[in-house]
LUMZALO-32871 format. One line per field, with one value per residue: residue number from 1; residue in one letter; x, y, z of N, C-alpha, C, O in turn. Coordinates in nm, 3 decimals. Layout:
N
pos <- (NUM;...)
code <- (A;...)
n_x <- (X;...)
n_y <- (Y;...)
n_z <- (Z;...)
ca_x <- (X;...)
ca_y <- (Y;...)
ca_z <- (Z;...)
c_x <- (X;...)
c_y <- (Y;...)
c_z <- (Z;...)
o_x <- (X;...)
o_y <- (Y;...)
o_z <- (Z;...)
% end
This chain:
157
pos <- (1;2;3;4;5;6;7;8;9;10;11;12;13;14;15;16;17;18;19;20;21;22;23;24;25;26;27;28;29;30;31;32;33;34;35;36;37;38;39;40;41;42;43;44;45;46;47;48;49;50;51;52;53;54;55;56;57;58;59;60;61;62;63;64;65;66;67;68;69;70;71;72;73;74;75;76;77;78;79;80;81;82;83;84;85;86;87;88;89;90;91;92;93;94;95;96;97;98;99;100;101;102;103;104;105;106;107;108;109;110;111;112;113;114;115;116;117;118;119;120;121;122;123;124;125;126;127;128;129;130;131;132;133;134;135;136;137;138;139;140;141;142;143;144;145;146;147;148;149;150;151;152;153;154;155;156;157)
code <- (M;L;W;Y;V;L;Y;T;K;P;R;S;E;Q;K;V;A;Q;R;L;E;K;T;G;I;Q;V;Y;C;P;I;I;T;E;V;R;K;W;S;D;R;K;K;K;V;S;T;P;L;F;K;S;Y;V;F;V;K;L;P;E;K;E;R;N;R;V;F;D;V;P;G;V;V;H;Y;M;H;W;L;G;K;P;A;V;V;R;N;H;E;I;E;T;I;E;K;W;L;N;N;D;E;V;D;Q;I;E;I;N;E;I;S;P;G;D;K;L;V;I;S;K;G;S;L;E;G;R;E;A;I;V;R;E;V;G;K;K;Q;M;R;L;I;L;P;G;M;G;F;T;V;V;V;N;T;R;E;V;L)
n_x <- (1.562;1.252;0.949;0.833;0.543;0.500;0.313;0.245;0.288;0.004;0.020;0.358;0.491;0.640;0.896;0.931;1.045;1.266;1.429;1.436;1.597;1.845;1.920;1.980;1.813;1.628;1.416;1.046;0.858;0.610;0.517;0.278;0.177;-0.013;-0.283;-0.380;-0.668;-0.752;-0.929;-0.837;-0.612;-0.407;-0.230;0.032;0.132;0.347;0.236;0.208;0.115;0.006;-0.157;0.005;0.139;0.466;0.708;0.919;1.256;1.403;1.595;1.431;1.526;1.607;1.405;1.277;1.435;1.344;1.167;1.335;1.307;1.125;0.823;0.723;0.477;0.384;0.406;0.199;-0.036;-0.108;-0.381;-0.263;0.027;0.335;0.243;0.341;0.469;0.537;0.809;0.761;0.502;0.575;0.696;0.513;0.389;0.546;0.572;0.364;0.310;0.508;0.391;0.234;-0.007;-0.261;-0.501;-0.617;-0.783;-1.133;-1.415;-1.777;-2.088;-2.023;-2.048;-1.990;-1.881;-1.886;-1.703;-1.375;-1.195;-0.861;-0.755;-0.554;-0.228;0.026;-0.081;-0.233;-0.466;-0.481;-0.761;-0.985;-1.197;-1.410;-1.492;-1.542;-1.679;-1.643;-1.697;-1.478;-1.255;-1.174;-1.200;-1.019;-1.027;-0.767;-0.776;-0.584;-0.308;-0.388;-0.459;-0.568;-0.639;-0.605;-0.781;-0.787;-1.112;-1.148;-0.941;-1.040;-1.307)
n_y <- (-1.385;-1.234;-0.998;-0.809;-0.656;-0.352;-0.154;0.190;0.483;0.733;0.914;0.918;0.726;0.797;0.904;0.721;0.533;0.594;0.662;0.381;0.300;0.433;0.279;0.049;-0.131;-0.286;-0.123;-0.069;0.147;0.228;0.550;0.757;1.020;1.260;1.513;1.773;1.969;2.272;2.568;2.800;2.683;2.462;2.135;1.911;1.656;1.400;1.092;0.836;0.507;0.302;0.363;0.443;0.196;0.018;-0.193;-0.407;-0.569;-0.853;-1.083;-1.298;-1.367;-1.097;-0.930;-0.761;-0.540;-0.337;-0.194;-0.018;0.240;0.529;0.557;0.335;0.105;-0.177;-0.487;-0.646;-0.891;-1.199;-1.467;-1.527;-1.516;-1.331;-1.100;-1.198;-1.092;-1.183;-1.185;-1.122;-1.005;-0.770;-0.646;-0.658;-0.451;-0.258;-0.236;-0.150;0.069;0.217;0.151;0.355;0.253;0.187;0.378;0.186;0.049;-0.057;0.020;-0.039;0.086;-0.020;-0.127;-0.144;-0.456;-0.588;-0.815;-0.852;-0.922;-0.814;-0.663;-0.574;-0.419;-0.392;-0.578;-0.723;-0.996;-1.029;-1.102;-0.858;-0.699;-0.480;-0.194;0.027;0.334;0.633;0.985;1.039;0.859;0.494;0.231;-0.113;-0.413;-0.617;-0.954;-1.164;-1.038;-0.894;-0.642;-0.270;-0.082;0.242;0.397;0.644;0.737;0.878;0.741;0.487;0.453)
n_z <- (0.382;0.498;0.409;0.633;0.792;0.924;1.183;1.174;1.392;1.260;1.009;1.027;0.841;0.657;0.777;0.996;0.818;0.705;0.962;1.009;0.786;0.826;1.073;0.923;0.833;0.587;0.415;0.293;0.152;-0.033;-0.185;-0.308;-0.550;-0.474;-0.615;-0.399;-0.362;-0.240;-0.120;-0.222;-0.365;-0.576;-0.493;-0.565;-0.329;-0.176;-0.067;0.151;0.017;0.170;0.424;0.771;0.756;0.699;0.507;0.649;0.580;0.732;0.901;1.089;1.360;1.422;1.441;1.631;1.633;1.540;1.701;1.842;1.715;1.712;1.641;1.545;1.615;1.624;1.474;1.205;1.213;1.137;1.144;1.397;1.382;1.257;1.010;0.716;0.374;0.054;-0.164;-0.445;-0.419;-0.325;-0.545;-0.724;-0.624;-0.666;-0.903;-1.000;-0.889;-1.093;-1.319;-1.585;-1.693;-1.598;-1.651;-1.839;-1.742;-1.796;-1.583;-1.527;-1.359;-1.066;-0.706;-0.359;-0.229;-0.504;-0.694;-0.879;-1.116;-1.213;-1.558;-1.666;-1.618;-1.389;-1.210;-1.343;-1.304;-1.079;-0.825;-0.703;-0.457;-0.445;-0.179;-0.098;-0.280;-0.393;-0.484;-0.597;-0.542;-0.523;-0.335;-0.329;-0.239;-0.188;-0.139;-0.174;-0.113;0.123;0.147;0.102;-0.178;-0.272;-0.537;-0.814;-0.919;-1.149;-1.327;-1.355;-1.384)
ca_x <- (1.473;1.119;0.925;0.703;0.464;0.489;0.239;0.345;0.168;-0.052;0.126;0.472;0.525;0.820;0.996;1.001;1.081;1.405;1.500;1.474;1.690;1.949;1.961;2.058;1.694;1.587;1.261;0.988;0.705;0.527;0.459;0.203;0.177;-0.166;-0.299;-0.484;-0.735;-0.786;-1.030;-0.736;-0.516;-0.402;-0.068;0.106;0.147;0.351;0.170;0.205;0.001;-0.070;-0.160;0.026;0.217;0.596;0.742;1.075;1.283;1.496;1.604;1.338;1.574;1.616;1.285;1.242;1.533;1.257;1.131;1.417;1.263;1.004;0.713;0.658;0.342;0.374;0.403;0.062;-0.029;-0.231;-0.336;-0.171;0.174;0.347;0.227;0.453;0.440;0.603;0.884;0.698;0.424;0.598;0.762;0.387;0.366;0.656;0.566;0.200;0.316;0.567;0.327;0.125;-0.117;-0.354;-0.605;-0.654;-0.923;-1.262;-1.536;-1.896;-2.158;-1.957;-2.065;-1.944;-1.906;-1.867;-1.582;-1.355;-1.019;-0.783;-0.733;-0.452;-0.117;0.122;-0.194;-0.305;-0.500;-0.537;-0.898;-1.046;-1.318;-1.459;-1.512;-1.592;-1.654;-1.662;-1.721;-1.305;-1.161;-1.279;-1.114;-1.038;-0.946;-0.671;-0.709;-0.433;-0.223;-0.424;-0.414;-0.683;-0.568;-0.728;-0.747;-0.865;-1.223;-1.166;-0.879;-1.082;-1.442)
ca_y <- (-1.296;-1.207;-0.917;-0.796;-0.548;-0.253;-0.073;0.293;0.591;0.775;1.020;0.914;0.625;0.816;0.940;0.556;0.452;0.691;0.603;0.211;0.273;0.475;0.175;-0.068;-0.229;-0.286;-0.080;-0.020;0.261;0.280;0.638;0.799;1.128;1.303;1.684;1.757;2.101;2.347;2.652;2.878;2.655;2.256;2.122;1.782;1.602;1.269;1.003;0.666;0.382;0.220;0.478;0.376;0.119;0.006;-0.319;-0.451;-0.717;-0.844;-1.205;-1.355;-1.331;-0.950;-0.832;-0.663;-0.429;-0.210;-0.102;0.117;0.364;0.590;0.599;0.194;0.074;-0.331;-0.595;-0.657;-1.064;-1.316;-1.611;-1.562;-1.508;-1.213;-1.107;-1.182;-1.067;-1.223;-1.111;-1.088;-0.910;-0.639;-0.639;-0.612;-0.330;-0.152;-0.217;-0.084;0.218;0.285;0.179;0.394;0.171;0.196;0.407;0.109;-0.039;0.001;-0.063;0.006;0.010;-0.091;-0.120;-0.203;-0.582;-0.633;-0.877;-0.813;-0.944;-0.665;-0.730;-0.508;-0.348;-0.489;-0.632;-0.840;-1.140;-0.997;-1.063;-0.734;-0.673;-0.327;-0.164;0.159;0.381;0.752;1.043;1.092;0.775;0.379;0.126;-0.243;-0.505;-0.756;-1.057;-1.237;-0.983;-0.853;-0.503;-0.210;-0.004;0.336;0.430;0.739;0.720;0.917;0.651;0.376;0.462)
ca_z <- (0.487;0.487;0.444;0.742;0.769;1.045;1.205;1.277;1.402;1.169;0.959;1.044;0.788;0.571;0.888;1.047;0.731;0.692;1.067;0.961;0.705;0.889;1.135;0.827;0.789;0.456;0.452;0.143;0.218;-0.148;-0.218;-0.450;-0.529;-0.527;-0.621;-0.358;-0.368;-0.137;-0.151;-0.267;-0.467;-0.565;-0.469;-0.579;-0.246;-0.199;0.005;0.144;-0.062;0.268;0.545;0.900;0.739;0.607;0.458;0.655;0.529;0.802;0.927;1.200;1.493;1.447;1.416;1.741;1.642;1.483;1.796;1.886;1.644;1.732;1.535;1.532;1.708;1.633;1.357;1.201;1.234;1.049;1.194;1.515;1.339;1.186;0.874;0.615;0.219;-0.031;-0.282;-0.548;-0.372;-0.320;-0.666;-0.791;-0.576;-0.729;-1.075;-1.028;-0.888;-1.184;-1.444;-1.631;-1.781;-1.475;-1.722;-1.964;-1.695;-1.783;-1.515;-1.517;-1.250;-0.970;-0.615;-0.275;-0.219;-0.647;-0.702;-0.995;-1.183;-1.302;-1.661;-1.717;-1.610;-1.310;-1.088;-1.420;-1.297;-0.945;-0.768;-0.578;-0.359;-0.404;-0.098;-0.119;-0.441;-0.408;-0.614;-0.652;-0.530;-0.495;-0.267;-0.368;-0.138;-0.280;-0.031;-0.210;-0.072;0.217;0.158;0.036;-0.257;-0.325;-0.706;-0.845;-1.003;-1.333;-1.388;-1.356;-1.422)
c_x <- (1.339;1.077;0.783;0.625;0.452;0.373;0.297;0.227;0.151;-0.002;0.256;0.518;0.652;0.932;1.080;1.071;1.256;1.472;1.529;1.582;1.810;2.015;2.016;1.927;1.672;1.417;1.191;0.846;0.662;0.483;0.383;0.195;0.040;-0.180;-0.405;-0.522;-0.766;-0.838;-0.943;-0.625;-0.503;-0.239;-0.052;0.163;0.209;0.324;0.203;0.095;-0.031;-0.049;-0.131;0.093;0.354;0.618;0.887;1.105;1.426;1.487;1.485;1.381;1.597;1.495;1.267;1.350;1.444;1.179;1.223;1.373;1.153;0.909;0.607;0.570;0.384;0.344;0.252;0.111;-0.162;-0.229;-0.290;-0.014;0.203;0.324;0.315;0.402;0.557;0.687;0.815;0.511;0.452;0.707;0.638;0.368;0.428;0.620;0.416;0.227;0.425;0.522;0.233;0.016;-0.250;-0.522;-0.650;-0.761;-1.016;-1.373;-1.660;-1.984;-2.085;-2.025;-1.980;-1.947;-1.875;-1.715;-1.543;-1.223;-0.983;-0.733;-0.600;-0.348;-0.037;0.031;-0.269;-0.341;-0.537;-0.686;-0.903;-1.195;-1.344;-1.523;-1.570;-1.567;-1.731;-1.679;-1.546;-1.232;-1.246;-1.143;-1.125;-0.945;-0.864;-0.642;-0.625;-0.319;-0.266;-0.405;-0.555;-0.603;-0.656;-0.693;-0.844;-0.969;-1.237;-1.041;-0.951;-1.232;-1.433)
c_y <- (-1.258;-1.082;-0.920;-0.664;-0.484;-0.187;0.057;0.409;0.658;0.890;1.007;0.770;0.705;0.828;0.797;0.518;0.511;0.629;0.436;0.231;0.306;0.324;0.054;-0.190;-0.214;-0.229;-0.060;0.018;0.316;0.435;0.672;0.962;1.217;1.455;1.663;1.922;2.137;2.432;2.727;2.795;2.474;2.242;1.947;1.759;1.444;1.209;0.867;0.611;0.322;0.307;0.400;0.243;0.104;-0.146;-0.352;-0.565;-0.737;-0.971;-1.180;-1.306;-1.172;-0.850;-0.748;-0.553;-0.290;-0.138;-0.011;0.227;0.425;0.622;0.439;0.157;-0.096;-0.386;-0.632;-0.839;-1.082;-1.428;-1.619;-1.505;-1.348;-1.190;-1.077;-1.158;-1.115;-1.137;-1.039;-1.013;-0.760;-0.607;-0.590;-0.492;-0.203;-0.112;-0.161;0.025;0.278;0.266;0.271;0.362;0.183;0.272;0.299;0.010;-0.028;-0.064;0.016;-0.031;-0.043;-0.034;-0.189;-0.368;-0.688;-0.712;-0.848;-0.875;-0.853;-0.718;-0.661;-0.454;-0.468;-0.551;-0.716;-0.974;-1.138;-0.994;-0.941;-0.717;-0.495;-0.295;-0.070;0.244;0.521;0.818;1.086;0.943;0.635;0.354;-0.002;-0.296;-0.644;-0.861;-1.109;-1.152;-0.897;-0.690;-0.444;-0.130;0.107;0.380;0.537;0.732;0.732;0.834;0.563;0.360;0.524)
c_z <- (0.453;0.526;0.551;0.729;0.947;1.054;1.256;1.290;1.326;1.121;0.987;0.983;0.708;0.696;0.968;0.932;0.692;0.818;1.059;0.892;0.784;0.982;1.041;0.788;0.662;0.455;0.294;0.208;0.050;-0.095;-0.332;-0.424;-0.584;-0.551;-0.535;-0.351;-0.265;-0.219;-0.236;-0.384;-0.477;-0.551;-0.488;-0.410;-0.251;-0.048;0.044;0.059;0.068;0.405;0.659;0.862;0.648;0.628;0.538;0.641;0.622;0.862;1.067;1.353;1.524;1.463;1.534;1.735;1.609;1.597;1.867;1.799;1.678;1.642;1.535;1.647;1.726;1.480;1.337;1.176;1.151;1.059;1.321;1.495;1.252;1.050;0.737;0.441;0.170;-0.136;-0.391;-0.545;-0.345;-0.431;-0.785;-0.741;-0.631;-0.866;-1.102;-1.000;-0.986;-1.292;-1.474;-1.684;-1.715;-1.583;-1.825;-1.880;-1.691;-1.689;-1.514;-1.414;-1.118;-0.814;-0.537;-0.267;-0.372;-0.610;-0.850;-1.010;-1.245;-1.440;-1.682;-1.629;-1.499;-1.203;-1.170;-1.354;-1.143;-0.916;-0.687;-0.585;-0.365;-0.225;-0.039;-0.262;-0.357;-0.537;-0.704;-0.641;-0.485;-0.431;-0.279;-0.261;-0.209;-0.175;-0.059;-0.101;0.079;0.256;0.066;-0.065;-0.294;-0.488;-0.767;-0.912;-1.129;-1.392;-1.387;-1.428;-1.608)
o_x <- (1.330;1.120;0.682;0.660;0.415;0.317;0.375;0.122;0.256;0.021;0.304;0.577;0.762;1.037;1.198;1.176;1.344;1.563;1.631;1.681;1.884;2.126;2.091;1.941;1.705;1.319;1.259;0.764;0.682;0.427;0.412;0.202;0.004;-0.088;-0.497;-0.430;-0.811;-0.829;-0.981;-0.569;-0.565;-0.151;-0.125;0.237;0.145;0.368;0.224;-0.008;-0.146;0.053;-0.201;0.100;0.362;0.574;0.982;1.033;1.529;1.371;1.462;1.316;1.603;1.493;1.232;1.355;1.468;1.133;1.178;1.430;1.057;0.922;0.484;0.599;0.414;0.273;0.181;0.216;-0.262;-0.140;-0.275;0.050;0.119;0.385;0.344;0.300;0.666;0.641;0.817;0.433;0.376;0.805;0.651;0.323;0.383;0.629;0.369;0.178;0.442;0.569;0.139;-0.061;-0.349;-0.631;-0.733;-0.815;-1.053;-1.418;-1.651;-1.982;-2.136;-2.051;-1.904;-2.053;-1.850;-1.635;-1.627;-1.145;-1.053;-0.667;-0.527;-0.405;-0.037;0.087;-0.359;-0.255;-0.606;-0.751;-0.817;-1.278;-1.295;-1.592;-1.641;-1.471;-1.832;-1.680;-1.515;-1.153;-1.354;-1.033;-1.236;-0.840;-0.911;-0.531;-0.547;-0.257;-0.176;-0.357;-0.627;-0.487;-0.767;-0.579;-0.965;-0.926;-1.295;-1.026;-0.905;-1.261;-1.537)
o_y <- (-1.256;-1.029;-0.990;-0.576;-0.540;-0.155;0.060;0.424;0.691;0.977;1.119;0.695;0.651;0.764;0.770;0.458;0.435;0.549;0.382;0.175;0.212;0.275;-0.031;-0.299;-0.104;-0.295;-0.040;-0.042;0.433;0.449;0.628;1.018;1.235;1.525;1.583;2.003;2.058;2.424;2.718;2.857;2.389;2.319;1.869;1.847;1.361;1.254;0.786;0.675;0.280;0.314;0.301;0.168;0.163;-0.214;-0.312;-0.662;-0.672;-1.000;-1.074;-1.241;-1.131;-0.730;-0.634;-0.475;-0.174;-0.025;0.069;0.330;0.348;0.719;0.426;0.184;-0.137;-0.333;-0.649;-0.895;-1.018;-1.505;-1.734;-1.457;-1.275;-1.260;-0.972;-1.212;-1.098;-1.034;-0.919;-0.986;-0.663;-0.540;-0.521;-0.410;-0.089;-0.004;-0.137;0.111;0.398;0.330;0.278;0.449;0.187;0.215;0.342;-0.086;0.017;-0.177;0.138;-0.146;-0.150;0.086;-0.274;-0.407;-0.808;-0.677;-0.824;-0.876;-0.801;-0.822;-0.740;-0.438;-0.590;-0.574;-0.783;-1.062;-1.225;-0.902;-0.927;-0.719;-0.411;-0.378;-0.080;0.230;0.521;0.769;1.135;0.913;0.643;0.406;-0.044;-0.254;-0.743;-0.875;-1.123;-1.216;-0.840;-0.636;-0.512;-0.109;0.085;0.390;0.519;0.711;0.660;0.852;0.512;0.273;0.543)
o_z <- (0.330;0.629;0.554;0.650;1.049;0.949;1.350;1.229;1.270;1.205;0.970;1.059;0.711;0.700;0.992;0.957;0.652;0.799;1.101;0.937;0.813;0.963;1.089;0.734;0.620;0.492;0.193;0.277;0.017;0.013;-0.443;-0.314;-0.700;-0.507;-0.551;-0.337;-0.182;-0.342;-0.353;-0.476;-0.414;-0.589;-0.426;-0.366;-0.314;0.057;-0.046;0.038;0.056;0.472;0.681;0.959;0.541;0.720;0.472;0.668;0.605;0.889;1.126;1.436;1.639;1.489;1.502;1.830;1.643;1.577;1.949;1.833;1.670;1.566;1.529;1.764;1.838;1.394;1.436;1.144;1.118;1.020;1.363;1.588;1.201;0.969;0.679;0.399;0.224;-0.187;-0.415;-0.637;-0.344;-0.398;-0.887;-0.822;-0.639;-0.925;-1.213;-1.073;-0.968;-1.386;-1.395;-1.724;-1.787;-1.579;-1.904;-1.934;-1.583;-1.710;-1.500;-1.368;-1.085;-0.801;-0.582;-0.316;-0.371;-0.523;-0.937;-0.915;-1.331;-1.436;-1.740;-1.521;-1.515;-1.096;-1.120;-1.349;-1.089;-0.967;-0.600;-0.676;-0.290;-0.166;0.061;-0.338;-0.287;-0.650;-0.813;-0.730;-0.427;-0.447;-0.246;-0.212;-0.265;-0.124;0.036;-0.016;0.141;0.355;-0.007;-0.030;-0.341;-0.536;-0.769;-1.025;-1.210;-1.513;-1.489;-1.510;-1.671)
% end
């Protein structure tokens, strides 16, 4: 069986994942914990790593079962075919989320368009392209995986 990428309605990734699991479909929705700051308080919030995306693992013949679940919009496509994610790529995402060694990456003077190779951690050896650099976060494109990863700037710089 293969992992496919599903596009969901905005802010419904976790609900869609729960509903798909109830129907017996294997689902992976990577979750991160962020500290959100408001004018009067700070709070830890769990949010999906990939906004509006979940991964499903099911036989190709059963791919249409997901459309019975509210919140599913469509499958992501790559070159006219449904986007497929390899098992080791899902495992890499899991390792990365469970790994506390992200602070070991040292990067200086980065600007959008720069290419870099991640030298440590579970994404070691992966090529990335810097998409955006903000005051608090940086977006890295992982071309081999077809995803954008958001990294806290304080952990990278």
